[in-house]
C-alpha positions in Angstrom: 18.1 58.0 57.0 15.7 55.2 58.0 14.7 57.2 61.1 13.8 60.2 59.0 11.7 58.2 56.6 9.9 56.5 59.4 9.2 59.8 61.0 7.8 61.2 57.7 5.6 58.2 57.2 4.3 58.5 60.8 3.6 62.2 60.3 1.7 61.6 57.0 -0.3 58.8 58.6 -1.3 60.9 61.6 -2.3 63.8 59.3 -4.4 61.5 57.2 -6.1 60.0 60.3 -6.8 63.4 61.8 -8.3 64.7 58.5 -10.4 61.6 58.0 -11.8 61.5 61.5 -12.7 65.3 61.4 -14.6 64.9 58.1 -16.3 61.8 59.4 -17.3 63.6 62.6 -18.6 66.6 60.7 -20.5 64.3 58.4 -22.1 62.5 61.4 -23.2 65.9 62.8 -24.8 67.3 59.7 -28.4 66.3 59.5 -28.6 64.7 62.9 -30.6 65.9 65.9 -28.4 64.6 68.7 -31.0 62.1 69.7 -33.3 64.5 71.4 -35.2 65.8 68.4 -33.6 69.3 68.4 -32.2 71.0 65.3 -30.3 74.2 64.7 -32.7 77.1 64.3 -32.2 79.3 61.3 -31.3 82.9 62.3 -30.5 84.5 59.0 -29.3 87.7 60.7 -26.9 85.9 62.9 -24.8 83.3 61.2 -21.9 82.2 63.3 -18.3 82.1 62.0 -17.3 78.6 60.8 -20.9 77.5 60.2 -20.8 74.9 57.4 -21.9 76.6 54.1 -23.7 73.6 52.6 -25.9 73.0 55.7 -29.3 74.6 55.8 -30.6 74.9 59.4 -34.1 73.5 59.9 -36.9 75.2 61.7 -38.2 72.7 64.3 -41.9 72.0 64.3 -43.9 71.8 67.5 -45.1 68.2 67.8 -48.1 69.5 69.9 -49.2 72.2 67.4 -53.0 72.3 67.3 -53.3 69.9 70.3 -55.8 71.5 72.7 -54.9 69.1 75.5 -51.2 70.0 75.2 -52.1 73.7 75.3 -54.2 73.1 78.5 -51.2 71.3 80.0 -49.0 74.1 78.9 -51.3 76.5 80.8 -50.9 74.4 83.9 -47.1 74.3 83.5 -47.1 78.1 83.0 -48.5 78.4 86.5 -46.5 75.5 88.1 -43.1 76.8 86.9 -44.0 80.4 88.0 -43.9 81.9 84.5 -46.9 83.9 85.7 -44.7 85.8 88.1 -42.7 87.5 85.3 -45.1 87.3 82.3 -48.3 88.1 84.2 -51.7 86.5 84.3 -52.7 85.2 80.9 -49.3 86.3 79.6 -50.3 90.0 79.7 -46.8 91.0 80.8 -45.3 92.1 84.1 -41.6 92.2 84.8 -41.2 90.0 81.6 -42.7 90.7 78.2 -46.3 90.3 77.2 -47.3 87.4 74.9 -50.6 89.0 74.0 -49.4 91.8 71.7 -47.7 89.6 69.0 -44.3 91.3 69.5 -41.6 88.7 69.9 -38.1 90.1 70.6 -36.4 86.8 69.8 -38.9 85.5 67.2 -42.4 84.1 67.6 -42.1 81.0 65.5 -42.6 77.7 67.5 -38.9 77.0 67.2 -37.8 80.4 68.4 -40.2 80.3 71.4 -38.9 76.8 72.2 -35.3 78.1 72.0 -36.1 81.1 74.3 -37.5 78.7 76.9 -34.9 76.1 76.4 -31.8 78.4 76.4 -33.2 81.3 78.3 -32.5 85.0 77.4 -30.3 87.7 78.8 -31.6 89.9 81.6 -34.0 87.6 83.3 -35.3 84.6 81.3 -33.9 81.5 82.9 -32.9 78.5 80.8 -35.3 75.6 81.3 -33.6 73.1 79.0 -32.4 70.1 80.9 -34.6 71.0 83.9 -37.9 70.1 82.3 -38.6 67.8 79.4 -38.6 68.9 75.8 -42.3 67.9 75.6 -43.1 70.2 78.4 -41.2 73.0 76.7 -43.2 72.4 73.5 -46.5 72.4 75.5 -45.5 75.7 77.1 -44.7 77.0 73.6 -48.2 76.0 72.4 -49.8 77.8 75.4 -47.7 80.9 75.0 -48.5 81.2 71.3 -52.2 80.7 72.0 -52.1 83.9 74.1 -51.6 86.3 71.2 -54.7 88.5 71.0 -53.8 90.9 68.3 -50.8 92.5 66.6 -50.8 95.9 68.4 -47.7 97.1 66.5 -49.7 99.6 64.5 -52.2 100.7 67.2 -51.8 103.6 69.5 -52.9 103.6 73.2 -56.5 104.3 72.3 -56.6 101.2 70.2 -57.0 103.1 66.9 -54.9 102.0 64.0 -52.3 104.6 63.1 -50.2 105.1 60.0 -46.5 104.4 60.3 -44.5 107.3 59.1 -41.0 105.9 59.6 -40.0 108.4 62.3 
């Protein structure tokens, strides 16, 4: 009888400790940035299973936004890291997509561009996160976003604006 009650007390104690440590761990993760300034990016169309309901993902801000020197450095990094090989001179596109047309397959916000560079993308874009600093990725983001010339999504090949018919 004593052995069964000790076993029950031990089981209850372990369950309590496991529950407490999981909730403390989750509380420590919510609202933190892991020490490197990165946050979860909000992709409303793609919410993973098990994502905490009460947590609103934050869109990271580019710390170099509007900084002309950082954009110039980003242009140098664009060449040094061979981005030009896939994205073309001045980001006009080659094997990789153009940055000049304002069309962003994975999102054109600073956070989305950072994420594309940091994590890479399927079918060709390598992940640079951990290979170069976050500051360099933000500078590349500033440069890449500065390349957008116009939103060509409603223009035909002659450059004339056309009406979208939904077909």
